[in-house]
C-alpha positions in Angstrom: 0.0 -0.1 0.0 1.0 3.6 -0.7 1.4 5.6 2.5 -0.2 8.9 3.2 3.1 10.9 2.6 3.8 9.0 -0.8 0.2 9.9 -2.1 0.8 13.6 -1.2 4.2 13.4 -3.0 2.6 11.8 -6.1 -0.2 14.6 -6.1 2.3 17.3 -5.9 4.4 15.9 -8.7 1.2 15.5 -11.1 0.3 19.0 -10.2 3.7 20.4 -11.2 3.7 18.3 -14.5 0.3 19.7 -15.5 1.3 23.2 -14.8 4.5 23.0 -16.8 2.7 21.4 -19.7 0.0 24.3 -19.6 -2.6 21.9 -19.0 -4.0 23.6 -16.1 -3.9 27.3 -17.1 -5.4 29.2 -19.9 -3.0 32.0 -19.4 -0.1 29.8 -20.8 -1.8 29.4 -24.3 0.2 30.4 -27.5 -0.7 33.9 -28.8 -1.3 34.0 -32.5 1.7 35.7 -34.3 0.6 38.4 -36.7 2.2 38.5 -40.1 3.5 41.8 -41.2 1.8 43.3 -44.2 3.7 42.7 -47.5 5.8 45.4 -49.1 4.7 46.3 -52.6 6.8 48.4 -54.9 5.5 50.4 -58.0 8.4 51.5 -60.2 8.3 53.7 -63.4 10.7 54.9 -65.9 9.9 58.3 -67.2 11.6 59.3 -70.4 11.5 63.0 -71.3 12.6 64.7 -74.7 13.0 68.3 -75.4 11.2 69.1 -78.7 12.2 73.0 -78.8 14.9 74.5 -80.8 16.5 76.8 -78.4 14.8 76.5 -74.9 16.9 74.4 -72.4 14.5 73.0 -69.7 15.2 73.1 -66.0 15.7 70.1 -64.0 12.7 67.9 -64.5 10.4 67.4 -61.3 8.9 64.0 -61.4 6.3 62.9 -58.7 3.9 60.2 -57.7 0.7 61.2 -55.7 -2.9 60.1 -54.9 -4.6 63.4 -54.8 -4.5 67.0 -56.0 -2.7 68.4 -59.0 0.2 70.9 -59.5 -1.8 73.7 -61.4 -5.3 74.6 -62.6 -5.9 76.7 -65.7 -7.5 79.9 -64.7 -6.3 79.8 -60.9 -3.4 81.1 -59.0 -0.2 79.3 -59.2 1.3 77.9 -55.9 4.3 79.4 -54.6 6.3 76.2 -55.3 5.0 76.3 -58.9 5.8 80.1 -59.2 9.3 79.4 -57.9 9.8 76.7 -60.5 8.3 78.6 -63.4 10.5 81.7 -62.6 13.9 80.2 -61.5 13.7 76.5 -62.6 14.2 75.5 -59.0 12.1 72.4 -58.5 12.9 71.7 -54.8 9.6 73.1 -53.4 7.5 71.4 -55.9 9.2 68.0 -55.0 8.3 68.9 -51.4 4.7 69.5 -51.8 2.3 67.8 -49.2 0.8 65.7 -52.1 4.0 63.9 -53.0 4.4 60.2 -52.1 7.6 60.0 -54.0 9.6 62.7 -55.9 12.7 62.7 -58.0 14.6 65.3 -59.8 16.2 65.3 -63.2 20.1 65.4 -63.3 20.4 69.0 -64.7 19.2 71.1 -67.6 17.6 69.1 -70.4 19.1 70.8 -73.7 17.0 71.0 -77.0 16.9 67.9 -78.8 18.0 65.9 -75.8 16.4 63.1 -73.7 16.6 62.1 -70.0 15.5 59.1 -68.3 14.1 59.6 -64.6 13.4 56.5 -62.5 10.9 56.8 -59.6 9.3 54.4 -57.4 7.0 54.1 -54.5 6.8 51.3 -51.7 3.7 50.8 -49.6 2.0 48.4 -47.5 -1.5 49.6 -47.9 -3.0 49.1 -51.5 -5.3 52.3 -50.8 -2.0 54.2 -50.9 -0.6 52.9 -54.2 0.4 55.7 -56.5 -2.4 56.5 -58.9 -1.1 59.6 -60.7 2.1 61.0 -62.0 3.1 64.7 -62.5 6.0 66.4 -64.1 7.0 69.9 -64.3 10.1 72.0 -65.8 10.7 75.6 -66.7 11.6 76.8 -70.3 14.5 78.8 -68.8 14.8 81.3 -71.8 11.5 82.9 -70.6 10.2 84.9 -67.8 7.7 82.2 -66.4 7.0 79.6 -69.0 6.6 76.0 -67.8 5.5 72.8 -69.2 4.8 69.2 -67.9 2.2 66.6 -66.9 -0.4 67.4 -64.4 -2.1 64.5 -62.3 -1.9 61.6 -65.2 -3.7 58.7 -64.1 -1.4 55.6 -64.3 -3.4 53.3 -62.1 -4.1 51.0 -65.1 -0.6 50.6 -66.3 0.5 46.9 -66.3 4.0 45.9 -65.6 5.9 46.5 -68.9 3.1 48.8 -70.3 3.9 52.2 -71.4 1.9 55.5 -71.9 3.3 58.2 -74.3 2.0 61.9 -74.6 3.3 65.4 -75.7 2.9 68.5 -73.5 1.8 72.1 -74.0 3.4 75.1 -72.3 1.8 77.2 -69.8 2.3 80.8 -68.4 2.4 80.8 -64.6 0.9 84.3 -64.9 3.2 85.6 -61.9 5.7 87.6 -63.8 5.3 90.0 -66.6 6.8 88.7 -70.0 9.3 91.5 -70.4 11.8 89.3 -71.9 14.4 91.5 -70.5 17.9 90.2 -70.1 17.7 91.1 -66.3 14.6 88.9 -65.9 15.6 85.9 -68.0 17.3 83.2 -65.9 18.5 81.1 -69.0 21.5 81.5 -71.4 19.6 84.0 -73.3 19.7 86.4 -70.4 23.6 85.8 -70.0 23.1 83.5 -67.1 22.5 86.5 -64.6 18.9 87.2 -65.2 16.6 87.4 -61.9 15.1 84.2 -60.9 12.3 84.0 -58.4 10.7 87.1 -57.1 8.0 86.9 -54.8 6.1 90.0 -56.3 3.5 89.2 -58.8 2.9 91.7 -61.6 1.0 89.8 -64.2 -2.4 88.5 -64.3 -1.7 86.0 -61.5 -3.4 82.8 -62.8 -2.1 80.1 -64.8 -2.9 80.2 -68.5 -1.7 78.6 -71.8 1.5 80.4 -72.9 1.1 82.5 -76.0 4.7 82.2 -77.0 7.6 84.8 -77.1 7.6 88.1 -79.0 11.4 88.5 -79.3 13.7 91.2 -80.8 13.2 89.9 -84.4 9.6 90.6 -83.9 9.9 94.2 -83.0 10.3 93.9 -79.3 13.4 95.9 -79.1 14.4 95.4 -75.5 13.9 91.6 -75.6 16.8 89.3 -75.0 15.1 86.8 -77.0 15.4 86.0 -80.8 13.2 84.1 -83.3 15.4 80.8 -82.2 13.5 81.0 -78.7 10.2 80.7 -80.1 8.5 77.6 -79.2 5.1 76.0 -80.5 3.2 73.2 -78.7 4.2 70.4 -78.1 7.4 71.2 -76.3 8.2 67.9 -74.4 7.6 64.4 -75.4 7.1 62.0 -72.6 6.8 58.1 -72.2 6.1 56.6 -68.7 6.6 52.7 -68.5 5.7 50.6 -65.3 8.8 48.8 -64.5 7.6 46.9 -61.3 
């Protein structure tokens, strides 16, 4: 027969083993491990070609976004767009609140030349996938002319698929089109013309650009010649989804 002391010892041992195995406590059950959300990357290759004869383009600003747009015809230009259109500086446009991902071109895009800008965005929420692409650049031998793409929908592009388009030119309406050497920041102004000026002395709304007049057209104070004229389109753009 098993003594009382032995029975007590066996009972204690059984209780210890059950506790160690989790058989008697619900608090020791394994908690489910949450799987991290998958990271998905959308990548695009943007090829830009300058179609003008003598209008270098400022460093290209390319951005992915889900809302908003860079400009609206008939409405005031934002200060970041004004800065780009008057000086060619794209930093403020690339820092706009709507931007999911932004990239700058390497430098001036000369007439007849092409440049490829790669841009991508990685996300975990499918609702934040980039649905639009915008692009902006200044025609530097002007007072405040710019061209580009405004909130182009790219959500239906499959991997390896491309979309091509040509761009028109716009007047930011923030600086009078005097065409003076002192107000042209590009090489036609000797490289020393004024860039951004916070004062707005024109119609103060974005419009289609009517082109330049130039000294050859009778504007004797103009720093521009007929070589600096431009007709639409001014850029050729191809957007290809790479990933």
